[in-house]
PDB file of N, CA, C and O in Angstrom, chain B, residues numbered from 101:
ATOM      1  N   MET B 101      67.408  35.914 -16.923  1.00  0.00           N
ATOM      2  CA  MET B 101      67.190  34.752 -16.083  1.00  0.00           C
ATOM      3  C   MET B 101      65.699  34.417 -16.078  1.00  0.00           C
ATOM      4  O   MET B 101      64.859  35.291 -15.866  1.00  0.00           O
ATOM      5  N   LYS B 102      65.380  33.148 -16.312  1.00  0.00           N
ATOM      6  CA  LYS B 102      63.995  32.684 -16.304  1.00  0.00           C
ATOM      7  C   LYS B 102      63.855  31.511 -15.354  1.00  0.00           C
ATOM      8  O   LYS B 102      64.817  30.791 -15.086  1.00  0.00           O
ATOM      9  N   ASP B 103      62.637  31.329 -14.847  1.00  0.00           N
ATOM     10  CA  ASP B 103      62.305  30.178 -14.018  1.00  0.00           C
ATOM     11  C   ASP B 103      61.582  29.154 -14.872  1.00  0.00           C
ATOM     12  O   ASP B 103      60.648  29.486 -15.602  1.00  0.00           O
ATOM     13  N   TYR B 104      62.019  27.910 -14.777  1.00  0.00           N
ATOM     14  CA  TYR B 104      61.397  26.802 -15.476  1.00  0.00           C
ATOM     15  C   TYR B 104      61.055  25.709 -14.474  1.00  0.00           C
ATOM     16  O   TYR B 104      61.619  25.650 -13.382  1.00  0.00           O
ATOM     17  N   ALA B 105      60.124  24.846 -14.863  1.00  0.00           N
ATOM     18  CA  ALA B 105      59.771  23.709 -14.011  1.00  0.00           C
ATOM     19  C   ALA B 105      59.645  22.464 -14.876  1.00  0.00           C
ATOM     20  O   ALA B 105      59.272  22.525 -16.048  1.00  0.00           O
ATOM     21  N   TYR B 106      59.968  21.333 -14.259  1.00  0.00           N
ATOM     22  CA  TYR B 106      59.785  20.045 -14.915  1.00  0.00           C
ATOM     23  C   TYR B 106      59.035  19.137 -13.955  1.00  0.00           C
ATOM     24  O   TYR B 106      59.450  18.945 -12.812  1.00  0.00           O
ATOM     25  N   VAL B 107      57.929  18.583 -14.428  1.00  0.00           N
ATOM     26  CA  VAL B 107      57.157  17.629 -13.638  1.00  0.00           C
ATOM     27  C   VAL B 107      57.011  16.347 -14.436  1.00  0.00           C
ATOM     28  O   VAL B 107      56.976  16.356 -15.666  1.00  0.00           O
ATOM     29  N   ARG B 108      56.927  15.247 -13.708  1.00  0.00           N
ATOM     30  CA  ARG B 108      56.810  13.954 -14.380  1.00  0.00           C
ATOM     31  C   ARG B 108      56.029  12.987 -13.514  1.00  0.00           C
ATOM     32  O   ARG B 108      56.195  12.945 -12.295  1.00  0.00           O
ATOM     33  N   VAL B 109      55.188  12.222 -14.152  1.00  0.00           N
ATOM     34  CA  VAL B 109      54.556  11.071 -13.520  1.00  0.00           C
ATOM     35  C   VAL B 109      54.917   9.857 -14.359  1.00  0.00           C
ATOM     36  O   VAL B 109      55.199   9.975 -15.551  1.00  0.00           O
ATOM     37  N   SER B 110      54.906   8.695 -13.731  1.00  0.00           N
ATOM     38  CA  SER B 110      55.415   7.491 -14.385  1.00  0.00           C
ATOM     39  C   SER B 110      54.468   6.845 -15.382  1.00  0.00           C
ATOM     40  O   SER B 110      54.912   6.167 -16.308  1.00  0.00           O
ATOM     41  N   SER B 111      53.179   7.045 -15.206  1.00  0.00           N
ATOM     42  CA  SER B 111      52.262   6.364 -16.112  1.00  0.00           C
ATOM     43  C   SER B 111      51.073   7.249 -16.456  1.00  0.00           C
ATOM     44  O   SER B 111      50.791   8.228 -15.764  1.00  0.00           O
ATOM     45  N   ALA B 112      50.389   6.896 -17.521  1.00  0.00           N
ATOM     46  CA  ALA B 112      49.272   7.703 -18.019  1.00  0.00           C
ATOM     47  C   ALA B 112      48.125   7.780 -17.022  1.00  0.00           C
ATOM     48  O   ALA B 112      47.362   8.745 -17.043  1.00  0.00           O
ATOM     49  N   ASP B 113      47.986   6.780 -16.145  1.00  0.00           N
ATOM     50  CA  ASP B 113      46.875   6.820 -15.195  1.00  0.00           C
ATOM     51  C   ASP B 113      47.199   7.640 -13.941  1.00  0.00           C
ATOM     52  O   ASP B 113      46.326   7.838 -13.096  1.00  0.00           O
ATOM     53  N   GLN B 114      48.426   8.115 -13.811  1.00  0.00           N
ATOM     54  CA  GLN B 114      48.771   8.999 -12.701  1.00  0.00           C
ATOM     55  C   GLN B 114      48.488  10.439 -13.102  1.00  0.00           C
ATOM     56  O   GLN B 114      48.449  10.771 -14.287  1.00  0.00           O
ATOM     57  N   ASN B 115      48.292  11.291 -12.098  1.00  0.00           N
ATOM     58  CA  ASN B 115      47.903  12.675 -12.358  1.00  0.00           C
ATOM     59  C   ASN B 115      48.971  13.626 -11.845  1.00  0.00           C
ATOM     60  O   ASN B 115      49.411  13.518 -10.701  1.00  0.00           O
ATOM     61  N   GLU B 116      49.386  14.558 -12.693  1.00  0.00           N
ATOM     62  CA  GLU B 116      50.431  15.508 -12.331  1.00  0.00           C
ATOM     63  C   GLU B 116      49.884  16.828 -11.790  1.00  0.00           C
ATOM     64  O   GLU B 116      50.648  17.769 -11.573  1.00  0.00           O
ATOM     65  N   ASP B 117      48.568  16.909 -11.570  1.00  0.00           N
ATOM     66  CA  ASP B 117      47.936  18.168 -11.168  1.00  0.00           C
ATOM     67  C   ASP B 117      48.540  18.791  -9.916  1.00  0.00           C
ATOM     68  O   ASP B 117      48.755  20.003  -9.883  1.00  0.00           O
ATOM     69  N   ARG B 118      48.819  17.997  -8.885  1.00  0.00           N
ATOM     70  CA  ARG B 118      49.392  18.571  -7.657  1.00  0.00           C
ATOM     71  C   ARG B 118      50.731  19.231  -7.926  1.00  0.00           C
ATOM     72  O   ARG B 118      51.018  20.295  -7.377  1.00  0.00           O
ATOM     73  N   GLN B 119      51.554  18.612  -8.765  1.00  0.00           N
ATOM     74  CA  GLN B 119      52.850  19.197  -9.100  1.00  0.00           C
ATOM     75  C   GLN B 119      52.669  20.501  -9.884  1.00  0.00           C
ATOM     76  O   GLN B 119      53.368  21.482  -9.632  1.00  0.00           O
ATOM     77  N   LEU B 120      51.733  20.506 -10.831  1.00  0.00           N
ATOM     78  CA  LEU B 120      51.489  21.702 -11.640  1.00  0.00           C
ATOM     79  C   LEU B 120      50.984  22.858 -10.775  1.00  0.00           C
ATOM     80  O   LEU B 120      51.415  23.998 -10.945  1.00  0.00           O
ATOM     81  N   VAL B 121      50.080  22.563  -9.858  1.00  0.00           N
ATOM     82  CA  VAL B 121      49.561  23.592  -8.950  1.00  0.00           C
ATOM     83  C   VAL B 121      50.697  24.198  -8.138  1.00  0.00           C
ATOM     84  O   VAL B 121      50.764  25.416  -7.971  1.00  0.00           O
ATOM     85  N   GLU B 122      51.579  23.360  -7.640  1.00  0.00           N
ATOM     86  CA  GLU B 122      52.702  23.851  -6.830  1.00  0.00           C
ATOM     87  C   GLU B 122      53.650  24.719  -7.655  1.00  0.00           C
ATOM     88  O   GLU B 122      54.127  25.742  -7.162  1.00  0.00           O
ATOM     89  N   MET B 123      53.926  24.338  -8.878  1.00  0.00           N
ATOM     90  CA  MET B 123      54.817  25.129  -9.725  1.00  0.00           C
ATOM     91  C   MET B 123      54.200  26.498 -10.019  1.00  0.00           C
ATOM     92  O   MET B 123      54.905  27.507 -10.028  1.00  0.00           O
ATOM     93  N   ARG B 124      52.903  26.535 -10.256  1.00  0.00           N
ATOM     94  CA  ARG B 124      52.229  27.818 -10.480  1.00  0.00           C
ATOM     95  C   ARG B 124      52.226  28.651  -9.214  1.00  0.00           C
ATOM     96  O   ARG B 124      52.381  29.871  -9.271  1.00  0.00           O
ATOM     97  N   ARG B 125      52.049  27.996  -8.056  1.00  0.00           N
ATOM     98  CA  ARG B 125      52.090  28.706  -6.779  1.00  0.00           C
ATOM     99  C   ARG B 125      53.451  29.358  -6.566  1.00  0.00           C
ATOM    100  O   ARG B 125      53.547  30.428  -5.965  1.00  0.00           O
ATOM    101  N   LEU B 126      54.482  28.719  -7.053  1.00  0.00           N
ATOM    102  CA  LEU B 126      55.837  29.264  -6.954  1.00  0.00           C
ATOM    103  C   LEU B 126      56.072  30.404  -7.943  1.00  0.00           C
ATOM    104  O   LEU B 126      57.129  31.034  -7.927  1.00  0.00           O
ATOM    105  N   GLY B 127      55.087  30.667  -8.800  1.00  0.00           N
ATOM    106  CA  GLY B 127      55.187  31.789  -9.730  1.00  0.00           C
ATOM    107  C   GLY B 127      55.790  31.459 -11.078  1.00  0.00           C
ATOM    108  O   GLY B 127      56.142  32.360 -11.838  1.00  0.00           O
ATOM    109  N   ILE B 128      55.913  30.182 -11.382  1.00  0.00           N
ATOM    110  CA  ILE B 128      56.467  29.777 -12.670  1.00  0.00           C
ATOM    111  C   ILE B 128      55.358  29.839 -13.720  1.00  0.00           C
ATOM    112  O   ILE B 128      54.329  29.181 -13.566  1.00  0.00           O
ATOM    113  N   PRO B 129      55.551  30.612 -14.774  1.00  0.00           N
ATOM    114  CA  PRO B 129      54.515  30.732 -15.812  1.00  0.00           C
ATOM    115  C   PRO B 129      54.221  29.379 -16.467  1.00  0.00           C
ATOM    116  O   PRO B 129      55.122  28.563 -16.665  1.00  0.00           O
ATOM    117  N   SER B 130      52.968  29.160 -16.794  1.00  0.00           N
ATOM    118  CA  SER B 130      52.556  27.891 -17.408  1.00  0.00           C
ATOM    119  C   SER B 130      53.366  27.558 -18.650  1.00  0.00           C
ATOM    120  O   SER B 130      53.667  26.390 -18.896  1.00  0.00           O
ATOM    121  N   ALA B 131      53.723  28.564 -19.433  1.00  0.00           N
ATOM    122  CA  ALA B 131      54.489  28.343 -20.657  1.00  0.00           C
ATOM    123  C   ALA B 131      55.904  27.836 -20.373  1.00  0.00           C
ATOM    124  O   ALA B 131      56.585  27.348 -21.275  1.00  0.00           O
ATOM    125  N   GLN B 132      56.337  27.951 -19.135  1.00  0.00           N
ATOM    126  CA  GLN B 132      57.689  27.521 -18.769  1.00  0.00           C
ATOM    127  C   GLN B 132      57.662  26.286 -17.873  1.00  0.00           C
ATOM    128  O   GLN B 132      58.645  25.978 -17.199  1.00  0.00           O
ATOM    129  N   ILE B 133      56.533  25.584 -17.870  1.00  0.00           N
ATOM    130  CA  ILE B 133      56.406  24.323 -17.138  1.00  0.00           C
ATOM    131  C   ILE B 133      56.328  23.200 -18.160  1.00  0.00           C
ATOM    132  O   ILE B 133      55.469  23.211 -19.042  1.00  0.00           O
ATOM    133  N   TYR B 134      57.212  22.250 -18.037  1.00  0.00           N
ATOM    134  CA  TYR B 134      57.276  21.109 -18.955  1.00  0.00           C
ATOM    135  C   TYR B 134      56.900  19.854 -18.184  1.00  0.00           C
ATOM    136  O   TYR B 134      57.350  19.654 -17.055  1.00  0.00           O
ATOM    137  N   ALA B 135      56.069  19.002 -18.796  1.00  0.00           N
ATOM    138  CA  ALA B 135      55.589  17.809 -18.107  1.00  0.00           C
ATOM    139  C   ALA B 135      55.613  16.603 -19.039  1.00  0.00           C
ATOM    140  O   ALA B 135      55.264  16.696 -20.216  1.00  0.00           O
ATOM    141  N   ASP B 136      56.030  15.479 -18.487  1.00  0.00           N
ATOM    142  CA  ASP B 136      56.018  14.202 -19.201  1.00  0.00           C
ATOM    143  C   ASP B 136      55.251  13.183 -18.384  1.00  0.00           C
ATOM    144  O   ASP B 136      55.294  13.197 -17.154  1.00  0.00           O
ATOM    145  N   LYS B 137      54.549  12.300 -19.077  1.00  0.00           N
ATOM    146  CA  LYS B 137      53.941  11.117 -18.466  1.00  0.00           C
ATOM    147  C   LYS B 137      54.685   9.931 -19.045  1.00  0.00           C
ATOM    148  O   LYS B 137      54.302   9.363 -20.067  1.00  0.00           O
ATOM    149  N   GLN B 138      55.765   9.574 -18.358  1.00  0.00           N
ATOM    150  CA  GLN B 138      56.635   8.534 -18.894  1.00  0.00           C
ATOM    151  C   GLN B 138      57.507   7.980 -17.782  1.00  0.00           C
ATOM    152  O   GLN B 138      57.752   8.657 -16.783  1.00  0.00           O
ATOM    153  N   SER B 139      57.963   6.783 -17.948  1.00  0.00           N
ATOM    154  CA  SER B 139      58.825   6.126 -16.976  1.00  0.00           C
ATOM    155  C   SER B 139      60.060   6.963 -16.668  1.00  0.00           C
ATOM    156  O   SER B 139      60.547   7.716 -17.511  1.00  0.00           O
ATOM    157  N   GLY B 140      60.554   6.815 -15.450  1.00  0.00           N
ATOM    158  CA  GLY B 140      61.753   7.534 -15.042  1.00  0.00           C
ATOM    159  C   GLY B 140      63.031   6.752 -15.251  1.00  0.00           C
ATOM    160  O   GLY B 140      64.070   7.118 -14.702  1.00  0.00           O
ATOM    161  N   LYS B 141      62.980   5.680 -16.033  1.00  0.00           N
ATOM    162  CA  LYS B 141      64.171   4.827 -16.187  1.00  0.00           C
ATOM    163  C   LYS B 141      65.326   5.508 -16.915  1.00  0.00           C
ATOM    164  O   LYS B 141      66.483   5.131 -16.730  1.00  0.00           O
ATOM    165  N   ASP B 142      65.015   6.520 -17.751  1.00  0.00           N
ATOM    166  CA  ASP B 142      66.073   7.251 -18.438  1.00  0.00           C
ATOM    167  C   ASP B 142      65.576   8.663 -18.758  1.00  0.00           C
ATOM    168  O   ASP B 142      64.466   9.029 -18.370  1.00  0.00           O
ATOM    169  N   PHE B 143      66.359   9.429 -19.438  1.00  0.00           N
ATOM    170  CA  PHE B 143      65.982  10.802 -19.762  1.00  0.00           C
ATOM    171  C   PHE B 143      65.552  10.962 -21.216  1.00  0.00           C
ATOM    172  O   PHE B 143      65.614  12.063 -21.762  1.00  0.00           O
ATOM    173  N   GLU B 144      65.121   9.887 -21.838  1.00  0.00           N
ATOM    174  CA  GLU B 144      64.609   9.941 -23.211  1.00  0.00           C
ATOM    175  C   GLU B 144      63.133  10.321 -23.166  1.00  0.00           C
ATOM    176  O   GLU B 144      62.254   9.537 -23.523  1.00  0.00           O
ATOM    177  N   ARG B 145      62.888  11.568 -22.710  1.00  0.00           N
ATOM    178  CA  ARG B 145      61.525  12.074 -22.577  1.00  0.00           C
ATOM    179  C   ARG B 145      61.399  13.343 -23.416  1.00  0.00           C
ATOM    180  O   ARG B 145      62.246  14.231 -23.313  1.00  0.00           O
ATOM    181  N   PRO B 146      60.360  13.447 -24.241  1.00  0.00           N
ATOM    182  CA  PRO B 146      60.241  14.563 -25.177  1.00  0.00           C
ATOM    183  C   PRO B 146      60.241  15.950 -24.521  1.00  0.00           C
ATOM    184  O   PRO B 146      60.981  16.832 -24.954  1.00  0.00           O
ATOM    185  N   LYS B 147      59.436  16.148 -23.502  1.00  0.00           N
ATOM    186  CA  LYS B 147      59.346  17.471 -22.877  1.00  0.00           C
ATOM    187  C   LYS B 147      60.630  17.798 -22.118  1.00  0.00           C
ATOM    188  O   LYS B 147      61.056  18.952 -22.089  1.00  0.00           O
ATOM    189  N   TYR B 148      61.245  16.796 -21.510  1.00  0.00           N
ATOM    190  CA  TYR B 148      62.516  17.019 -20.808  1.00  0.00           C
ATOM    191  C   TYR B 148      63.582  17.497 -21.794  1.00  0.00           C
ATOM    192  O   TYR B 148      64.317  18.444 -21.515  1.00  0.00           O
ATOM    193  N   LYS B 149      63.657  16.837 -22.942  1.00  0.00           N
ATOM    194  CA  LYS B 149      64.642  17.224 -23.955  1.00  0.00           C
ATOM    195  C   LYS B 149      64.385  18.645 -24.454  1.00  0.00           C
ATOM    196  O   LYS B 149      65.326  19.411 -24.661  1.00  0.00           O
ATOM    197  N   ALA B 150      63.104  18.998 -24.650  1.00  0.00           N
ATOM    198  CA  ALA B 150      62.764  20.351 -25.092  1.00  0.00           C
ATOM    199  C   ALA B 150      63.158  21.379 -24.030  1.00  0.00           C
ATOM    200  O   ALA B 150      63.651  22.459 -24.357  1.00  0.00           O
ATOM    201  N   LEU B 151      62.943  21.044 -22.777  1.00  0.00           N
ATOM    202  CA  LEU B 151      63.301  21.943 -21.676  1.00  0.00           C
ATOM    203  C   LEU B 151      64.803  22.182 -21.630  1.00  0.00           C
ATOM    204  O   LEU B 151      65.243  23.324 -21.501  1.00  0.00           O
ATOM    205  N   VAL B 152      65.580  21.136 -21.732  1.00  0.00           N
ATOM    206  CA  VAL B 152      67.043  21.259 -21.665  1.00  0.00           C
ATOM    207  C   VAL B 152      67.556  22.200 -22.756  1.00  0.00           C
ATOM    208  O   VAL B 152      68.510  22.946 -22.533  1.00  0.00           O
ATOM    209  N   LYS B 153      66.935  22.168 -23.920  1.00  0.00           N
ATOM    210  CA  LYS B 153      67.348  23.052 -25.014  1.00  0.00           C
ATOM    211  C   LYS B 153      67.049  24.520 -24.714  1.00  0.00           C
ATOM    212  O   LYS B 153      67.706  25.402 -25.266  1.00  0.00           O
ATOM    213  N   LYS B 154      66.072  24.798 -23.852  1.00  0.00           N
ATOM    214  CA  LYS B 154      65.684  26.163 -23.501  1.00  0.00           C
ATOM    215  C   LYS B 154      66.573  26.780 -22.423  1.00  0.00           C
ATOM    216  O   LYS B 154      66.702  28.002 -22.354  1.00  0.00           O
ATOM    217  N   LEU B 155      67.181  25.954 -21.592  1.00  0.00           N
ATOM    218  CA  LEU B 155      67.922  26.458 -20.434  1.00  0.00           C
ATOM    219  C   LEU B 155      69.189  27.206 -20.835  1.00  0.00           C
ATOM    220  O   LEU B 155      69.919  26.805 -21.741  1.00  0.00           O
ATOM    221  N   HIS B 156      69.422  28.310 -20.122  1.00  0.00           N
ATOM    222  CA  HIS B 156      70.637  29.113 -20.301  1.00  0.00           C
ATOM    223  C   HIS B 156      71.282  29.338 -18.933  1.00  0.00           C
ATOM    224  O   HIS B 156      70.630  29.159 -17.905  1.00  0.00           O
ATOM    225  N   ALA B 157      72.520  29.718 -18.917  1.00  0.00           N
ATOM    226  CA  ALA B 157      73.212  30.029 -17.664  1.00  0.00           C
ATOM    227  C   ALA B 157      72.398  31.071 -16.899  1.00  0.00           C
ATOM    228  O   ALA B 157      71.979  32.080 -17.465  1.00  0.00           O
ATOM    229  N   GLY B 158      72.181  30.820 -15.624  1.00  0.00           N
ATOM    230  CA  GLY B 158      71.446  31.739 -14.775  1.00  0.00           C
ATOM    231  C   GLY B 158      69.975  31.388 -14.632  1.00  0.00           C
ATOM    232  O   GLY B 158      69.319  31.893 -13.720  1.00  0.00           O
ATOM    233  N   ASP B 159      69.428  30.531 -15.510  1.00  0.00           N
ATOM    234  CA  ASP B 159      68.041  30.094 -15.376  1.00  0.00           C
ATOM    235  C   ASP B 159      67.903  29.202 -14.154  1.00  0.00           C
ATOM    236  O   ASP B 159      68.868  28.583 -13.708  1.00  0.00           O
ATOM    237  N   VAL B 160      66.689  29.144 -13.621  1.00  0.00           N
ATOM    238  CA  VAL B 160      66.406  28.318 -12.446  1.00  0.00           C
ATOM    239  C   VAL B 160      65.447  27.215 -12.873  1.00  0.00           C
ATOM    240  O   VAL B 160      64.414  27.485 -13.487  1.00  0.00           O
ATOM    241  N   LEU B 161      65.791  25.966 -12.547  1.00  0.00           N
ATOM    242  CA  LEU B 161      64.945  24.817 -12.845  1.00  0.00           C
ATOM    243  C   LEU B 161      64.452  24.212 -11.544  1.00  0.00           C
ATOM    244  O   LEU B 161      65.244  23.850 -10.673  1.00  0.00           O
ATOM    245  N   THR B 162      63.126  24.105 -11.419  1.00  0.00           N
ATOM    246  CA  THR B 162      62.508  23.486 -10.258  1.00  0.00           C
ATOM    247  C   THR B 162      61.856  22.196 -10.725  1.00  0.00           C
ATOM    248  O   THR B 162      61.217  22.156 -11.776  1.00  0.00           O
ATOM    249  N   SER B 163      62.022  21.136  -9.932  1.00  0.00           N
ATOM    250  CA  SER B 163      61.356  19.871 -10.284  1.00  0.00           C
ATOM    251  C   SER B 163      60.799  19.219  -9.056  1.00  0.00           C
ATOM    252  O   SER B 163      60.202  18.146  -9.144  1.00  0.00           O
TER     253      SER B 163
END
């Protein structure tokens, strides 16, 4: 069982730092945190797709 995190901001001028700090505070290793800077209109996001491929039964995803 592994812990993963997904963070997203809608545009390039927004900053995801607060979300990243919180995920690290929760003990999620940086290598298991996936982040996209892209609109939330759909799930066609590169890091999200990569994350979904990593998930296995019993893993925990925080977003």
